[in-house]
C-alpha positions as CSV (number, residue, x, y, z in Angstrom):
1,M,-7.2,30.8,4.7
2,E,-6.0,29.2,1.4
3,F,-2.7,27.5,1.9
4,R,-0.2,27.7,-1.0
5,N,2.5,25.4,0.3
6,L,3.5,23.1,3.2
7,D,5.4,25.9,4.9
8,E,2.2,27.8,5.3
9,Y,0.4,24.7,6.7
10,E,3.3,24.2,9.2
11,E,3.2,27.9,10.3
12,R,-0.6,27.6,11.0
13,A,-0.1,24.3,12.7
14,R,2.2,25.9,15.2
15,E,-0.7,28.1,16.3
16,H,-2.9,25.1,17.2
17,L,-0.8,22.2,18.2
18,P,0.3,21.7,21.8
19,K,3.9,22.4,22.4
20,N,4.8,18.9,23.4
21,A,3.2,17.6,20.2
22,Q,5.1,20.1,18.1
23,N,8.3,18.9,19.8
24,Y,7.5,15.2,19.3
25,Y,6.6,15.4,15.6
26,G,9.0,18.2,14.6
27,N,12.3,17.4,16.2
28,G,15.0,15.0,15.2
29,T,17.5,13.1,17.3
30,G,20.8,14.5,18.6
31,K,21.6,17.8,17.0
32,G,19.1,17.3,14.3
33,L,21.7,17.1,11.6
34,S,20.1,14.3,9.6
35,L,16.7,16.0,10.0
36,Q,18.2,19.2,8.4
37,W,20.1,17.3,5.7
38,N,17.0,15.5,4.6
39,R,15.6,18.8,3.5
40,S,18.7,20.7,2.4
41,S,19.9,17.9,0.2
42,Y,16.9,18.3,-2.1
43,D,17.6,22.0,-2.4
44,R,21.1,21.3,-3.7
45,I,19.9,19.0,-6.5
46,R,19.5,20.8,-9.9
47,I,17.0,19.9,-12.6
48,H,18.2,20.1,-16.2
49,P,15.1,20.1,-18.3
50,H,14.8,19.3,-21.9
51,C,12.8,21.8,-24.0
52,L,10.5,21.4,-27.1
53,R,9.1,18.1,-26.0
54,D,5.5,17.1,-26.6
55,V,3.8,17.2,-23.2
56,S,0.2,17.4,-24.4
57,K,-0.4,13.9,-22.9
58,R,0.9,13.4,-19.5
59,S,0.0,11.5,-16.3
60,A,1.3,11.2,-12.8
61,K,-0.4,7.8,-12.3
62,C,1.6,5.0,-10.7
63,H,1.2,1.3,-10.5
64,L,3.1,-0.5,-7.7
65,L,2.8,-3.8,-6.0
66,G,-0.6,-4.4,-7.7
67,I,-1.9,-1.0,-6.7
68,D,-3.0,1.8,-9.0
69,M,-2.3,5.3,-7.6
70,A,-3.1,8.7,-8.8
71,M,0.5,9.8,-8.3
72,P,3.7,8.3,-6.9
73,V,3.2,9.6,-3.4
74,G,2.0,7.9,-0.2
75,T,1.9,8.5,3.5
76,S,4.6,7.4,5.9
77,P,3.5,5.7,9.1
78,T,3.1,8.3,11.8
79,A,2.2,7.4,15.4
80,M,-0.7,8.6,17.6
81,Q,-2.4,11.0,15.2
82,K,-5.4,11.7,17.5
83,V,-2.9,13.7,19.6
84,V,-3.1,16.4,16.9
85,H,-6.7,16.0,15.7
86,P,-9.8,14.2,16.9
87,E,-10.2,12.3,13.6
88,G,-6.6,11.1,13.8
89,E,-5.6,8.3,11.5
90,I,-9.1,8.1,9.9
91,G,-8.9,11.7,8.8
92,S,-5.5,11.1,7.2
93,A,-6.7,7.8,5.6
94,K,-9.7,9.6,4.1
95,A,-7.5,12.3,2.7
96,A,-5.3,9.7,1.1
97,Q,-8.3,7.9,-0.3
98,E,-9.6,11.2,-1.8
99,A,-6.1,11.9,-3.3
100,G,-5.9,8.3,-4.7
101,V,-2.7,7.4,-2.9
102,V,-1.6,4.7,-0.4
103,F,-2.1,5.3,3.3
104,T,0.4,3.6,5.7
105,L,-1.0,3.0,9.2
106,S,1.4,3.0,12.1
107,C,1.0,0.1,14.5
108,L,1.3,2.7,17.2
109,A,-1.9,4.4,16.0
110,T,-4.6,5.8,18.2
111,T,-7.2,4.2,15.9
112,S,-7.4,0.4,15.3
113,L,-6.4,-1.0,12.0
114,E,-9.9,-2.4,11.6
115,E,-11.5,1.0,12.2
116,V,-9.3,2.7,9.6
117,A,-10.1,-0.1,7.1
118,A,-13.8,0.2,7.7
119,A,-13.7,4.0,7.2
120,T,-11.8,3.8,3.9
121,P,-12.9,0.6,2.3
122,S,-12.2,1.6,-1.3
123,S,-8.6,2.8,-1.0
124,P,-5.3,0.8,-0.7
125,K,-3.6,0.7,2.7
126,W,-0.3,-0.7,4.1
127,F,0.3,-1.6,7.7
128,Q,3.5,-0.7,9.5
129,L,4.8,-3.3,11.9
130,Y,7.5,-3.6,14.6
131,I,8.4,-7.1,15.4
132,Y,7.7,-7.6,19.1
133,V,9.2,-9.9,21.7
134,D,5.8,-11.5,22.0
135,R,5.5,-13.4,18.6
136,I,1.9,-14.2,19.3
137,L,1.1,-10.5,19.4
138,T,3.2,-9.9,16.3
139,R,1.4,-12.8,14.4
140,N,-2.0,-11.5,15.5
141,L,-1.3,-8.1,14.2
142,I,-0.2,-9.6,10.8
143,R,-3.4,-11.7,10.7
144,R,-5.6,-8.7,11.5
145,A,-4.0,-6.6,8.8
146,E,-4.5,-9.4,6.3
147,N,-8.1,-9.9,7.3
148,A,-8.8,-6.2,7.2
149,G,-7.6,-5.9,3.6
150,Y,-4.2,-4.2,4.0
151,K,-2.1,-4.7,0.9
152,A,1.4,-4.8,2.4
153,I,3.4,-5.1,5.6
154,V,5.9,-2.3,6.2
155,V,8.4,-3.6,8.7
156,T,10.6,-1.0,10.5
157,V,14.2,-2.2,10.7
158,D,16.0,0.9,12.1
159,T,14.6,1.1,15.6
160,P,16.5,-1.3,17.9
161,M,16.5,1.5,20.4
162,F,14.5,4.7,20.8
163,G,16.4,7.7,19.4
164,F,17.6,10.3,21.9
165,R,15.7,13.5,21.4
166,R,16.9,17.0,22.2
167,P,14.9,18.5,23.9
168,K,13.9,15.3,25.6
169,N,10.5,14.2,24.4
170,N,7.9,13.7,27.1
171,L,4.8,13.4,24.9
172,R,2.1,11.5,26.7
173,L,-1.2,10.3,25.4
174,P,-4.1,12.0,27.0
175,P,-6.0,9.6,29.3
176,H,-8.8,9.2,26.7
177,L,-6.4,8.0,24.0
178,F,-4.8,4.6,23.6
179,L,-2.7,2.6,21.2
180,E,-5.8,1.0,19.9
181,N,-4.1,-1.8,18.0
182,F,-3.0,-3.3,21.3
183,T,-5.8,-2.6,23.7
184,Q,-7.3,-6.0,23.1
185,E,-4.0,-7.8,23.2
186,R,-1.2,-7.5,25.8
187,I,-1.2,-4.0,27.3
188,E,-4.5,-3.6,29.1
189,D,-2.4,-2.6,32.1
190,L,-1.8,0.7,30.3
191,K,-5.5,1.5,30.5
192,E,-5.6,1.7,34.3
193,A,-7.8,4.6,35.5
194,G,-6.2,7.9,34.7
195,E,-2.9,6.5,33.5
196,S,-1.5,8.0,30.3
197,L,1.2,6.5,28.1
198,N,4.6,7.9,27.5
199,L,5.7,6.6,24.1
200,A,9.4,6.7,24.9
201,T,8.8,4.5,28.0
202,Y,6.7,2.1,25.9
203,L,9.3,1.7,23.2
204,S,12.1,1.2,25.7
205,N,10.5,-1.2,28.2
206,G,11.0,-4.4,26.4
207,H,8.0,-4.6,24.0
208,I,9.9,-4.2,20.8
209,Y,12.3,-7.0,19.9
210,R,15.9,-5.7,20.4
211,C,17.6,-8.7,18.8
212,L,16.1,-8.3,15.4
213,T,18.2,-9.9,12.6
214,W,17.7,-10.9,9.0
215,E,16.4,-14.3,10.2
216,D,13.5,-12.5,11.7
217,I,12.8,-10.8,8.4
218,K,12.8,-14.2,6.8
219,W,10.3,-15.3,9.4
220,L,8.1,-12.4,8.7
221,V,8.1,-13.0,4.9
222,K,7.1,-16.6,5.5
223,E,4.5,-15.6,8.1
224,T,2.4,-13.4,5.8
225,R,0.8,-13.7,2.4
226,L,1.3,-9.9,1.9
227,P,4.4,-8.4,0.3
228,V,6.9,-7.1,2.9
229,L,8.6,-3.8,2.6
230,A,11.7,-3.1,4.7
231,K,11.6,0.5,6.0
232,G,14.8,2.1,7.3
233,I,17.4,0.9,4.7
234,L,20.4,3.3,4.1
235,R,23.1,0.9,2.8
236,V,23.4,-1.0,-0.5
237,D,24.5,-4.2,1.3
238,D,21.4,-4.1,3.5
239,A,19.2,-3.5,0.6
240,I,20.6,-6.5,-1.2
241,R,20.2,-8.6,2.0
242,A,16.6,-7.5,2.3
243,V,15.9,-8.7,-1.2
244,E,17.6,-12.0,-0.5
245,C,15.4,-12.4,2.5
246,G,12.3,-12.1,0.4
247,C,11.3,-8.4,0.8
248,Q,9.4,-7.0,-2.2
249,G,10.1,-3.4,-1.4
250,I,12.8,-1.2,0.1
251,I,11.9,2.0,1.8
252,V,15.1,4.2,1.9
253,S,14.5,6.0,5.2
254,N,16.3,7.4,8.2
255,H,13.1,7.6,10.3
256,G,12.8,11.3,9.5
257,G,16.1,12.0,11.3
258,R,14.5,10.7,14.5
259,Q,16.6,7.7,15.3
260,L,20.4,8.1,14.8
261,D,21.8,11.5,14.1
262,S,24.5,12.0,11.4
263,V,23.2,9.2,9.2
264,P,23.1,10.4,5.5
265,P,20.0,12.1,4.0
266,T,17.9,9.6,2.2
267,I,18.1,11.3,-1.2
268,E,21.9,11.0,-1.1
269,V,21.9,7.2,-0.7
270,L,18.9,6.5,-2.9
271,P,20.7,6.3,-6.3
272,R,23.1,3.6,-5.2
273,I,20.4,1.5,-3.6
274,A,18.1,1.9,-6.6
275,A,21.0,0.9,-9.0
276,A,21.7,-2.2,-6.8
277,V,18.1,-3.6,-6.4
278,G,15.7,-1.4,-8.3
279,D,15.3,-4.0,-11.1
280,K,14.3,-6.6,-8.5
281,V,12.0,-4.8,-6.1
282,C,10.2,-1.5,-5.7
283,V,12.4,1.2,-4.2
284,I,10.6,3.9,-2.2
285,V,12.1,6.9,-0.3
286,D,10.9,9.3,2.4
287,G,12.4,12.2,4.4
288,G,12.4,15.9,3.5
289,I,10.0,15.8,0.7
290,R,8.0,19.1,0.6
291,Q,7.0,19.9,-2.9
292,G,6.4,18.4,-6.4
293,T,10.0,19.1,-7.6
294,D,11.2,17.0,-4.7
295,V,9.1,14.1,-5.9
296,F,10.4,14.6,-9.4
297,K,14.0,14.5,-8.1
298,A,13.4,11.3,-6.1
299,I,11.8,9.6,-9.1
300,A,14.6,10.8,-11.4
301,L,17.2,9.3,-9.0
302,G,15.6,5.9,-8.9
303,A,12.6,5.8,-6.6
304,K,9.3,4.3,-7.8
305,M,7.4,6.5,-5.3
306,V,7.9,8.7,-2.2
307,L,6.3,8.8,1.2
308,I,5.6,11.9,3.3
309,G,5.1,12.0,7.1
310,R,5.4,15.3,8.9
311,P,3.4,17.2,6.3
312,I,0.4,14.9,7.0
313,I,0.5,15.9,10.7
């Protein structure tokens, strides 16, 4: 079957993905209002095109943070991709490499960051990081990303608690899958015979640092030689603070509507954030992007590039 748009991909995926995986990746938090708004807000934006312009020479190429890309599109970090396909994160990274765009690896991946780097040595990759209670673990993840050739650290700042999902998410990793970035670190206990991992339990049992403040962002910036991008910014004052703390990028994101319901759609707050800090750092946006005109709208409203998450799954 030849797919013509992402809606057709999604329709076919429903025929193949397990129901619990569909619920995990497809749903938002609460009533799903922010999830719906991410998409519907793009549909309300109108394009007013000029006519009679010379477009014989044109390019979608993009240069950002020292990286040349074929277009201003990259992948959002998405956890546990082997749940939906045996190739998991390596399959997605290879697709990004073929398309000439940045791949962002979730630290909650079912493939280690070293394996992904080895499988796609010629393409740029970013590494998404949560700051953990165990700073030795956090520091080791940073060093491993640096040593494996990742080009930036994407720190998620909007997950002090795991968002409440309706229906309640009970996605468990099959017994043969693990969060491979941690199996050699601090969670060998999760690999006991026959035991599977419930992600909600993992995220709520004290691993992720709940007291995260701007001082921790300053610590991270000083801890790594890579540029740091703050993912999950929705306010102008937070964007300004992130720049003051040394972040070189802002990712305007509401976690795909998966953390706190009733937060605004990202495209709605993007213009104000871009106006405030866009001349100082790169401003990126994700959430609800489904077609080329969506990318155009985001760029026109101040983003340097966009990230897509669910469509990759």
